[in-house]
C-alpha positions in Angstrom: 0.0 0.0 0.0 2.7 2.4 0.9 4.4 1.8 -2.5 1.2 2.5 -4.3 0.6 5.8 -2.4 4.2 6.8 -3.2 3.8 6.2 -6.9 0.5 8.1 -6.9 2.1 11.1 -5.2 5.0 11.1 -7.8 2.5 11.1 -10.7 0.6 14.0 -9.2 4.0 15.9 -8.7 5.1 15.3 -12.2 1.8 16.5 -13.6 2.0 19.7 -11.6 5.4 20.3 -12.7 4.5 19.9 -16.3 1.4 22.4 -16.1 2.9 24.9 -13.6 6.7 25.1 -14.4 6.6 28.8 -15.5 4.7 29.8 -12.3 6.1 28.1 -9.3 9.8 28.4 -8.9 10.2 29.7 -5.4 13.2 27.5 -4.6 15.2 29.1 -7.4 14.3 32.5 -6.2 15.3 31.6 -2.6 18.6 30.4 -3.9 19.2 33.8 -5.5 18.3 35.6 -2.3 20.6 33.6 -0.2 23.5 34.0 -2.8 22.8 37.8 -3.6 23.2 36.8 -7.1 20.4 37.1 -9.8 20.4 35.1 -13.0 21.7 36.7 -16.1 18.4 36.4 -18.0 15.7 38.9 -17.4 13.0 37.2 -19.5 11.1 34.0 -19.2 13.6 31.3 -19.9 13.1 29.6 -23.2 12.7 25.7 -23.2 16.1 23.9 -23.4 18.1 26.7 -21.6 20.2 26.0 -18.6 18.0 28.4 -16.5 14.9 26.6 -17.5 16.4 23.3 -16.5 17.6 24.7 -13.2 14.1 26.0 -12.3 12.5 22.7 -13.4 15.0 20.8 -11.0 14.4 23.0 -8.2 10.6 22.7 -8.6 10.9 19.0 -8.5 13.2 19.4 -5.4 10.2 21.2 -3.7 8.0 18.1 -4.6 10.3 15.5 -3.2 11.5 17.3 -0.2 11.0 15.5 3.1 9.3 12.5 1.5 6.9 14.6 -0.5 5.8 16.6 2.5 4.0 19.3 0.4 1.8 16.9 -1.5 1.0 14.9 1.7 0.1 18.0 3.5 -2.2 19.2 0.7 -4.0 15.9 0.6 -4.4 16.0 4.5 -5.7 19.6 4.7 -7.7 19.7 1.6 -10.9 18.2 3.0 -10.7 20.2 6.3 -13.2 23.0 7.0 -12.0 26.7 7.4 -13.5 27.0 10.9 -12.9 24.6 13.7 -15.6 22.1 14.7 -15.9 19.6 17.6 -13.0 17.3 17.3 -11.7 19.0 14.1 -9.0 21.8 14.0 -10.0 24.2 11.2 -7.7 25.7 8.5 -7.8 29.1 10.0 -6.3 28.0 13.3 -3.9 25.7 11.6 -2.6 28.5 9.4 -2.4 31.0 12.3 -0.2 28.5 14.2 2.0 28.0 11.3 2.5 31.8 11.1 3.1 32.5 14.7 5.3 29.4 15.5 7.3 28.9 12.3 6.9 31.6 9.6 7.1 34.8 11.7 10.2 33.8 13.7 12.1 33.0 10.5 11.1 36.2 9.0 12.2 38.1 12.0 15.6 36.4 11.6 15.9 38.0 8.2 15.3 34.8 6.1 12.8 34.4 3.3 10.4 31.6 4.0 8.8 29.3 1.4 5.1 28.7 2.0 2.4 26.7 0.3 -1.0 28.1 -0.4 -4.0 25.7 -0.2 -6.5 26.9 -2.6 -8.4 23.6 -3.5 -11.0 21.8 -1.5 -12.4 18.1 -1.8 -14.9 19.2 -4.4 -12.1 20.5 -6.8 -11.0 16.9 -7.3 -13.9 16.6 -9.8 -13.3 19.8 -11.7 -11.5 20.0 -15.0 -8.6 22.1 -16.2 -7.0 24.8 -14.0 -9.9 24.5 -11.5 -8.8 20.8 -10.6 -7.3 20.3 -7.1 -4.1 18.9 -8.7 -3.1 22.1 -10.2 -5.0 24.7 -8.2 -2.7 25.0 -5.2 0.4 27.2 -5.3 3.9 28.0 -3.7 5.1 31.5 -2.8 8.1 33.0 -1.0 7.3 35.0 2.2 9.7 38.0 2.7 8.1 40.0 5.4 5.0 40.7 7.6 3.0 43.3 9.4 0.2 43.7 11.7 -2.9 44.8 9.7 -4.9 46.9 12.2 -8.6 46.9 11.3 -11.1 48.0 14.0 -12.3 44.7 15.7 -10.7 42.6 13.1 -6.8 42.7 13.2 -4.9 40.3 11.0 -1.4 39.6 10.1 -0.3 40.5 6.5 2.4 38.4 4.9 4.4 40.1 2.1 5.4 37.6 -0.6 7.1 37.1 -4.0 4.6 35.3 -6.2 6.0 34.1 -9.5 2.5 34.2 -11.1 3.0 38.0 -10.9 6.4 38.2 -12.4 6.9 42.0 -12.4 9.4 41.3 -9.5 9.9 42.9 -6.1 12.4 45.5 -7.5 9.5 46.7 -9.8 6.9 46.9 -7.2 5.4 43.4 -7.8 5.3 42.4 -4.2 2.0 40.9 -3.1 0.3 40.5 0.2 -1.5 37.7 1.9 -4.3 38.9 4.2 -4.3 35.9 6.7 -7.7 36.4 8.2 -9.6 37.3 5.1 -7.7 34.6 3.1 -7.1 36.7 0.1 -4.1 38.0 -1.8 -3.6 41.6 -3.2 -0.8 43.6 -4.7 1.2 45.2 -1.9 -0.5 48.4 -0.6 -3.8 47.8 -2.6 -6.0 46.1 -0.2 -9.1 46.2 -2.5 -7.5 44.8 -5.6 -7.8 41.0 -5.1 -5.5 38.7 -7.2 -6.4 35.5 -5.5 -7.9 33.6 -2.6 -6.6 30.7 -0.4 -8.0 28.5 2.2 -4.7 27.9 4.2 -1.1 28.2 4.2 1.9 26.4 5.6 5.6 26.5 5.8 7.6 24.3 3.2 10.9 22.4 3.5 13.8 24.1 1.7 17.3 23.0 1.1 19.8 25.6 -0.3 21.5 25.0 -3.6 24.0 27.4 -5.1 23.1 28.4 -8.7 25.5 28.1 -11.4 25.5 31.8 -12.0 26.5 32.8 -8.5 30.0 34.2 -8.3 32.7 31.8 -7.3 33.5 33.8 -4.2 30.0 33.4 -2.9 29.8 30.8 -0.3 27.1 28.0 -0.5 25.7 28.3 3.1 24.0 25.3 4.6 20.5 26.5 5.1 17.4 24.6 5.3 13.7 24.7 6.5 12.3 21.6 8.2 8.6 21.5 8.3 6.9 21.0 11.7 5.0 17.9 12.3 
């Protein structure tokens, strides 16, 4: 049974990689942050290029990390309700715990944090195309946070780099996750919604020095281990 489940997870991961390669490459971006070395290309890398291959490899690393942790967590959380019920801890509480215990401390230490956005629910398993649960979820890179003070409804905002909005942080392309309202907006534009999510959680990350990083830049041993 375990072998069958492992094979199924690998098939899902390969399908996601094939359909979302151009979007989800937070591992590669995190590598750049740690090395302070941006890739030489400034446009979307073409098929067959070294950068394209590097992004694909790093995306596959994110699927395989910690025995396919991300895929297993998506499967575990997808059927859960937003709000807690007797005997069931809801996604809102689980996400808040992820932020306070794991994401916030790492951001306070000055490190970007890879996180997954759960967007799908159990009903999406039967949808077709981009609305299907297999391809609906997403990965982003958290780079900061702030307390969003709303009268009677304070919430934590998480500032992210989202490769689905590739204008880049340098060009003002930073996005904001509103953790209580579970919506995503451009930074500083709270009424312009670019997406919704049901939950979020920290992802495992292992550093890899890109080929374009200068030879005198060290390859630090950095990693993020997901909580149990």
